[in-house]
N, CA, C, O and CB atoms as a CASP TS submission, in Angstrom:
PFRMAT TS
TARGET T0000
AUTHOR 0000-0000-0000
METHOD Language model
MODEL 1
PARENT N/A
ATOM      1  N   MET     1      80.924 110.336 214.555  1.00  0.00           N
ATOM      2  CA  MET     1      80.491 109.420 215.577  1.00  0.00           C
ATOM      3  C   MET     1      80.731 107.978 215.161  1.00  0.00           C
ATOM      4  O   MET     1      81.068 107.129 215.986  1.00  0.00           O
ATOM      5  CB  MET     1      79.035 109.642 215.891  1.00  0.00           C
ATOM      6  N   GLN     2      80.555 107.715 213.886  1.00  0.00           N
ATOM      7  CA  GLN     2      80.769 106.344 213.419  1.00  0.00           C
ATOM      8  C   GLN     2      82.228 105.928 213.588  1.00  0.00           C
ATOM      9  O   GLN     2      82.521 104.780 213.922  1.00  0.00           O
ATOM     10  CB  GLN     2      80.349 106.209 211.949  1.00  0.00           C
ATOM     11  N   GLU     3      83.135 106.871 213.354  1.00  0.00           N
ATOM     12  CA  GLU     3      84.557 106.555 213.529  1.00  0.00           C
ATOM     13  C   GLU     3      84.857 106.223 214.988  1.00  0.00           C
ATOM     14  O   GLU     3      85.631 105.311 215.280  1.00  0.00           O
ATOM     15  CB  GLU     3      85.437 107.734 213.058  1.00  0.00           C
ATOM     16  N   THR     4      84.247 106.960 215.886  1.00  0.00           N
ATOM     17  CA  THR     4      84.450 106.699 217.311  1.00  0.00           C
ATOM     18  C   THR     4      83.911 105.320 217.685  1.00  0.00           C
ATOM     19  O   THR     4      84.557 104.570 218.417  1.00  0.00           O
ATOM     20  CB  THR     4      83.768 107.787 218.163  1.00  0.00           C
ATOM     21  N   ALA     5      82.741 104.997 217.184  1.00  0.00           N
ATOM     22  CA  ALA     5      82.154 103.686 217.458  1.00  0.00           C
ATOM     23  C   ALA     5      83.033 102.570 216.909  1.00  0.00           C
ATOM     24  O   ALA     5      83.222 101.545 217.564  1.00  0.00           O
ATOM     25  CB  ALA     5      80.747 103.592 216.858  1.00  0.00           C
ATOM     26  N   GLN     6      83.565 102.767 215.720  1.00  0.00           N
ATOM     27  CA  GLN     6      84.452 101.760 215.134  1.00  0.00           C
ATOM     28  C   GLN     6      85.733 101.625 215.951  1.00  0.00           C
ATOM     29  O   GLN     6      86.263 100.525 216.112  1.00  0.00           O
ATOM     30  CB  GLN     6      84.790 102.121 213.678  1.00  0.00           C
ATOM     31  N   GLN     7      86.225 102.748 216.464  1.00  0.00           N
ATOM     32  CA  GLN     7      87.431 102.710 217.282  1.00  0.00           C
ATOM     33  C   GLN     7      87.177 101.912 218.566  1.00  0.00           C
ATOM     34  O   GLN     7      88.010 101.099 218.968  1.00  0.00           O
ATOM     35  CB  GLN     7      87.902 104.144 217.619  1.00  0.00           C
ATOM     36  N   TYR     8      86.028 102.145 219.208  1.00  0.00           N
ATOM     37  CA  TYR     8      85.702 101.395 220.415  1.00  0.00           C
ATOM     38  C   TYR     8      85.508  99.907 220.106  1.00  0.00           C
ATOM     39  O   TYR     8      85.892  99.053 220.905  1.00  0.00           O
ATOM     40  CB  TYR     8      84.439 101.969 221.069  1.00  0.00           C
ATOM     41  N   ALA     9      84.925  99.602 218.970  1.00  0.00           N
ATOM     42  CA  ALA     9      84.770  98.200 218.582  1.00  0.00           C
ATOM     43  C   ALA     9      86.134  97.543 218.403  1.00  0.00           C
ATOM     44  O   ALA     9      86.319  96.377 218.753  1.00  0.00           O
ATOM     45  CB  ALA     9      83.948  98.085 217.284  1.00  0.00           C
ATOM     46  N   LYS    10      87.088  98.295 217.858  1.00  0.00           N
ATOM     47  CA  LYS    10      88.444  97.765 217.699  1.00  0.00           C
ATOM     48  C   LYS    10      89.092  97.528 219.060  1.00  0.00           C
ATOM     49  O   LYS    10      89.744  96.507 219.276  1.00  0.00           O
ATOM     50  CB  LYS    10      89.306  98.727 216.859  1.00  0.00           C
ATOM     51  N   TYR    11      88.906  98.488 219.981  1.00  0.00           N
ATOM     52  CA  TYR    11      89.429  98.305 221.334  1.00  0.00           C
ATOM     53  C   TYR    11      88.857  97.043 221.969  1.00  0.00           C
ATOM     54  O   TYR    11      89.589  96.251 222.563  1.00  0.00           O
ATOM     55  CB  TYR    11      89.108  99.528 222.206  1.00  0.00           C
ATOM     56  N   ALA    12      87.551  96.862 221.839  1.00  0.00           N
ATOM     57  CA  ALA    12      86.897  95.698 222.426  1.00  0.00           C
ATOM     58  C   ALA    12      87.447  94.407 221.825  1.00  0.00           C
ATOM     59  O   ALA    12      87.645  93.420 222.533  1.00  0.00           O
ATOM     60  CB  ALA    12      85.378  95.775 222.218  1.00  0.00           C
ATOM     61  N   SER    13      87.690  94.419 220.534  1.00  0.00           N
ATOM     62  CA  SER    13      88.247  93.252 219.866  1.00  0.00           C
ATOM     63  C   SER    13      89.649  92.958 220.381  1.00  0.00           C
ATOM     64  O   SER    13      89.990  91.810 220.668  1.00  0.00           O
ATOM     65  CB  SER    13      88.270  93.461 218.349  1.00  0.00           C
ATOM     66  N   ASN    14      90.459  94.008 220.494  1.00  0.00           N
ATOM     67  CA  ASN    14      91.827  93.828 220.988  1.00  0.00           C
ATOM     68  C   ASN    14      91.850  93.330 222.426  1.00  0.00           C
ATOM     69  O   ASN    14      92.712  92.536 222.799  1.00  0.00           O
ATOM     70  CB  ASN    14      92.600  95.135 220.886  1.00  0.00           C
ATOM     71  N   LEU    15      90.905  93.795 223.229  1.00  0.00           N
ATOM     72  CA  LEU    15      90.838  93.395 224.634  1.00  0.00           C
ATOM     73  C   LEU    15      90.022  92.126 224.836  1.00  0.00           C
ATOM     74  O   LEU    15      89.947  91.601 225.948  1.00  0.00           O
ATOM     75  CB  LEU    15      90.250  94.514 225.462  1.00  0.00           C
ATOM     76  N   GLN    16      89.418  91.637 223.772  1.00  0.00           N
ATOM     77  CA  GLN    16      88.574  90.445 223.772  1.00  0.00           C
ATOM     78  C   GLN    16      87.386  90.601 224.723  1.00  0.00           C
ATOM     79  O   GLN    16      87.049  89.691 225.480  1.00  0.00           O
ATOM     80  CB  GLN    16      89.399  89.214 224.160  1.00  0.00           C
ATOM     81  N   CYS    17      86.767  91.772 224.664  1.00  0.00           N
ATOM     82  CA  CYS    17      85.563  92.045 225.450  1.00  0.00           C
ATOM     83  C   CYS    17      84.348  91.569 224.662  1.00  0.00           C
ATOM     84  O   CYS    17      84.323  91.657 223.435  1.00  0.00           O
ATOM     85  CB  CYS    17      85.443  93.566 225.795  1.00  0.00           C
ATOM     86  N   PRO    18      83.351  91.070 225.367  1.00  0.00           N
ATOM     87  CA  PRO    18      82.117  90.710 224.663  1.00  0.00           C
ATOM     88  C   PRO    18      81.413  91.962 224.138  1.00  0.00           C
ATOM     89  O   PRO    18      81.461  93.008 224.784  1.00  0.00           O
ATOM     90  CB  PRO    18      81.174  89.918 225.593  1.00  0.00           C
ATOM     91  N   PRO    19      80.767  91.871 222.990  1.00  0.00           N
ATOM     92  CA  PRO    19      80.058  93.032 222.431  1.00  0.00           C
ATOM     93  C   PRO    19      79.043  93.632 223.397  1.00  0.00           C
ATOM     94  O   PRO    19      78.845  94.847 223.407  1.00  0.00           O
ATOM     95  CB  PRO    19      79.355  92.638 221.152  1.00  0.00           C
ATOM     96  N   ALA    20      78.405  92.805 224.201  1.00  0.00           N
ATOM     97  CA  ALA    20      77.414  93.319 225.154  1.00  0.00           C
ATOM     98  C   ALA    20      78.059  94.245 226.176  1.00  0.00           C
ATOM     99  O   ALA    20      77.437  95.219 226.600  1.00  0.00           O
ATOM    100  CB  ALA    20      76.709  92.161 225.870  1.00  0.00           C
ATOM    101  N   PHE    21      79.281  93.964 226.576  1.00  0.00           N
ATOM    102  CA  PHE    21      79.988  94.830 227.519  1.00  0.00           C
ATOM    103  C   PHE    21      80.242  96.189 226.896  1.00  0.00           C
ATOM    104  O   PHE    21      80.030  97.220 227.534  1.00  0.00           O
ATOM    105  CB  PHE    21      81.314  94.191 227.959  1.00  0.00           C
ATOM    106  N   LEU    22      80.689  96.194 225.665  1.00  0.00           N
ATOM    107  CA  LEU    22      80.950  97.449 224.954  1.00  0.00           C
ATOM    108  C   LEU    22      79.657  98.243 224.794  1.00  0.00           C
ATOM    109  O   LEU    22      79.647  99.456 225.002  1.00  0.00           O
ATOM    110  CB  LEU    22      81.585  97.173 223.570  1.00  0.00           C
ATOM    111  N   ALA    23      78.586  97.582 224.434  1.00  0.00           N
ATOM    112  CA  ALA    23      77.299  98.256 224.266  1.00  0.00           C
ATOM    113  C   ALA    23      76.837  98.872 225.586  1.00  0.00           C
ATOM    114  O   ALA    23      76.340  99.999 225.603  1.00  0.00           O
ATOM    115  CB  ALA    23      76.238  97.271 223.738  1.00  0.00           C
ATOM    116  N   LEU    24      76.995  98.151 226.677  1.00  0.00           N
ATOM    117  CA  LEU    24      76.605  98.668 227.985  1.00  0.00           C
ATOM    118  C   LEU    24      77.451  99.881 228.367  1.00  0.00           C
ATOM    119  O   LEU    24      76.927 100.866 228.887  1.00  0.00           O
ATOM    120  CB  LEU    24      76.736  97.574 229.052  1.00  0.00           C
ATOM    121  N   MET    25      78.745  99.812 228.112  1.00  0.00           N
ATOM    122  CA  MET    25      79.639 100.916 228.433  1.00  0.00           C
ATOM    123  C   MET    25      79.240 102.165 227.642  1.00  0.00           C
ATOM    124  O   MET    25      79.145 103.251 228.214  1.00  0.00           O
ATOM    125  CB  MET    25      81.104 100.531 228.135  1.00  0.00           C
ATOM    126  N   LEU    26      79.008 102.023 226.347  1.00  0.00           N
ATOM    127  CA  LEU    26      78.623 103.164 225.521  1.00  0.00           C
ATOM    128  C   LEU    26      77.254 103.709 225.920  1.00  0.00           C
ATOM    129  O   LEU    26      77.031 104.918 225.868  1.00  0.00           O
ATOM    130  CB  LEU    26      78.617 102.768 224.049  1.00  0.00           C
ATOM    131  N   ARG    27      76.333 102.824 226.320  1.00  0.00           N
ATOM    132  CA  ARG    27      75.013 103.276 226.770  1.00  0.00           C
ATOM    133  C   ARG    27      75.139 104.094 228.046  1.00  0.00           C
ATOM    134  O   ARG    27      74.464 105.111 228.201  1.00  0.00           O
ATOM    135  CB  ARG    27      74.074 102.075 226.997  1.00  0.00           C
ATOM    136  N   ASP    28      76.006 103.653 228.968  1.00  0.00           N
ATOM    137  CA  ASP    28      76.228 104.406 230.203  1.00  0.00           C
ATOM    138  C   ASP    28      76.808 105.781 229.913  1.00  0.00           C
ATOM    139  O   ASP    28      76.427 106.761 230.551  1.00  0.00           O
ATOM    140  CB  ASP    28      77.158 103.635 231.139  1.00  0.00           C
ATOM    141  N   ILE    29      77.723 105.862 228.959  1.00  0.00           N
ATOM    142  CA  ILE    29      78.300 107.154 228.572  1.00  0.00           C
ATOM    143  C   ILE    29      77.210 108.050 227.994  1.00  0.00           C
ATOM    144  O   ILE    29      77.109 109.222 228.356  1.00  0.00           O
ATOM    145  CB  ILE    29      79.451 106.963 227.543  1.00  0.00           C
ATOM    146  N   ALA    30      76.401 107.506 227.103  1.00  0.00           N
ATOM    147  CA  ALA    30      75.317 108.285 226.495  1.00  0.00           C
ATOM    148  C   ALA    30      74.321 108.752 227.552  1.00  0.00           C
ATOM    149  O   ALA    30      73.865 109.894 227.516  1.00  0.00           O
ATOM    150  CB  ALA    30      74.595 107.455 225.421  1.00  0.00           C
ATOM    151  N   ASP    31      73.985 107.877 228.486  1.00  0.00           N
ATOM    152  CA  ASP    31      73.049 108.249 229.547  1.00  0.00           C
ATOM    153  C   ASP    31      73.588 109.410 230.377  1.00  0.00           C
ATOM    154  O   ASP    31      72.829 110.296 230.772  1.00  0.00           O
ATOM    155  CB  ASP    31      72.764 107.045 230.451  1.00  0.00           C
ATOM    156  N   THR    32      74.884 109.412 230.643  1.00  0.00           N
ATOM    157  CA  THR    32      75.499 110.489 231.411  1.00  0.00           C
ATOM    158  C   THR    32      75.397 111.809 230.666  1.00  0.00           C
ATOM    159  O   THR    32      75.070 112.837 231.260  1.00  0.00           O
ATOM    160  CB  THR    32      76.963 110.167 231.713  1.00  0.00           C
ATOM    161  N   PHE    33      75.674 111.786 229.369  1.00  0.00           N
ATOM    162  CA  PHE    33      75.548 113.012 228.579  1.00  0.00           C
ATOM    163  C   PHE    33      74.105 113.494 228.541  1.00  0.00           C
ATOM    164  O   PHE    33      73.857 114.693 228.661  1.00  0.00           O
ATOM    165  CB  PHE    33      76.061 112.786 227.155  1.00  0.00           C
ATOM    166  N   GLU    34      73.158 112.590 228.380  1.00  0.00           N
ATOM    167  CA  GLU    34      71.756 112.980 228.336  1.00  0.00           C
ATOM    168  C   GLU    34      71.301 113.561 229.665  1.00  0.00           C
ATOM    169  O   GLU    34      70.568 114.550 229.688  1.00  0.00           O
ATOM    170  CB  GLU    34      70.890 111.790 227.964  1.00  0.00           C
ATOM    171  N   ALA    35      71.725 112.962 230.768  1.00  0.00           N
ATOM    172  CA  ALA    35      71.347 113.465 232.090  1.00  0.00           C
ATOM    173  C   ALA    35      71.946 114.847 232.328  1.00  0.00           C
ATOM    174  O   ALA    35      71.291 115.716 232.903  1.00  0.00           O
ATOM    175  CB  ALA    35      71.805 112.490 233.191  1.00  0.00           C
ATOM    176  N   ASN    36      73.175 115.054 231.893  1.00  0.00           N
ATOM    177  CA  ASN    36      73.824 116.351 232.084  1.00  0.00           C
ATOM    178  C   ASN    36      73.247 117.417 231.169  1.00  0.00           C
ATOM    179  O   ASN    36      73.274 118.598 231.515  1.00  0.00           O
ATOM    180  CB  ASN    36      75.317 116.230 231.848  1.00  0.00           C
ATOM    181  N   SER    37      72.731 117.036 230.024  1.00  0.00           N
ATOM    182  CA  SER    37      72.181 118.032 229.102  1.00  0.00           C
ATOM    183  C   SER    37      70.885 118.625 229.624  1.00  0.00           C
ATOM    184  O   SER    37      70.519 119.738 229.245  1.00  0.00           O
ATOM    185  CB  SER    37      71.947 117.412 227.734  1.00  0.00           C
ATOM    186  N   ILE    38      70.192 117.911 230.478  1.00  0.00           N
ATOM    187  CA  ILE    38      68.947 118.415 231.047  1.00  0.00           C
ATOM    188  C   ILE    38      69.245 119.587 231.983  1.00  0.00           C
ATOM    189  O   ILE    38      68.490 120.558 232.029  1.00  0.00           O
ATOM    190  CB  ILE    38      68.192 117.289 231.803  1.00  0.00           C
ATOM    191  N   THR    39      70.357 119.491 232.734  1.00  0.00           N
ATOM    192  CA  THR    39      70.668 120.529 233.711  1.00  0.00           C
ATOM    193  C   THR    39      71.582 121.620 233.149  1.00  0.00           C
ATOM    194  O   THR    39      71.667 122.708 233.719  1.00  0.00           O
ATOM    195  CB  THR    39      71.312 119.907 234.924  1.00  0.00           C
ATOM    196  N   ALA    40      72.256 121.343 232.051  1.00  0.00           N
ATOM    197  CA  ALA    40      73.192 122.317 231.481  1.00  0.00           C
ATOM    198  C   ALA    40      72.433 123.329 230.627  1.00  0.00           C
ATOM    199  O   ALA    40      71.357 123.052 230.098  1.00  0.00           O
ATOM    200  CB  ALA    40      74.283 121.606 230.637  1.00  0.00           C
ATOM    201  N   GLU    41      73.024 124.489 230.516  1.00  0.00           N
ATOM    202  CA  GLU    41      72.452 125.496 229.631  1.00  0.00           C
ATOM    203  C   GLU    41      72.718 125.103 228.188  1.00  0.00           C
ATOM    204  O   GLU    41      73.783 124.575 227.868  1.00  0.00           O
ATOM    205  CB  GLU    41      73.034 126.898 229.932  1.00  0.00           C
ATOM    206  N   LYS    42      71.768 125.355 227.333  1.00  0.00           N
ATOM    207  CA  LYS    42      71.917 125.030 225.918  1.00  0.00           C
ATOM    208  C   LYS    42      72.439 126.253 225.193  1.00  0.00           C
ATOM    209  O   LYS    42      71.692 126.975 224.534  1.00  0.00           O
ATOM    210  CB  LYS    42      70.575 124.551 225.302  1.00  0.00           C
ATOM    211  N   GLY    43      73.755 126.472 225.331  1.00  0.00           N
ATOM    212  CA  GLY    43      74.337 127.648 224.733  1.00  0.00           C
ATOM    213  C   GLY    43      75.324 127.343 223.625  1.00  0.00           C
ATOM    214  O   GLY    43      76.072 128.226 223.208  1.00  0.00           O
ATOM    215  N   CYS    44      75.341 126.114 223.141  1.00  0.00           N
ATOM    216  CA  CYS    44      76.299 125.768 222.091  1.00  0.00           C
ATOM    217  C   CYS    44      75.646 125.848 220.714  1.00  0.00           C
ATOM    218  O   CYS    44      74.421 125.884 220.595  1.00  0.00           O
ATOM    219  CB  CYS    44      76.871 124.359 222.327  1.00  0.00           C
ATOM    220  N   ASP    45      76.470 125.874 219.690  1.00  0.00           N
ATOM    221  CA  ASP    45      75.960 125.928 218.323  1.00  0.00           C
ATOM    222  C   ASP    45      75.807 124.544 217.701  1.00  0.00           C
ATOM    223  O   ASP    45      75.385 124.432 216.549  1.00  0.00           O
ATOM    224  CB  ASP    45      76.874 126.770 217.468  1.00  0.00           C
ATOM    225  N   CYS    46      76.145 123.480 218.449  1.00  0.00           N
ATOM    226  CA  CYS    46      76.161 122.142 217.857  1.00  0.00           C
ATOM    227  C   CYS    46      74.778 121.496 217.821  1.00  0.00           C
ATOM    228  O   CYS    46      74.566 120.554 217.057  1.00  0.00           O
ATOM    229  CB  CYS    46      77.112 121.254 218.623  1.00  0.00           C
ATOM    230  N   CYS    47      73.841 121.975 218.622  1.00  0.00           N
ATOM    231  CA  CYS    47      72.530 121.322 218.638  1.00  0.00           C
ATOM    232  C   CYS    47      71.395 122.302 218.785  1.00  0.00           C
ATOM    233  O   CYS    47      70.232 121.900 218.815  1.00  0.00           O
ATOM    234  CB  CYS    47      72.464 120.319 219.749  1.00  0.00           C
TER
END
């Protein structure tokens, strides 16, 4: 996960996005996963 976060930080730097924009984008992605996990069956071995 840290590598992914670093990759997104690099993208933001290359695109000259403000850090707050990147944080908001990642929070929205996380919120979507959390909302979907409530309705999805928990049948994976990862958690």
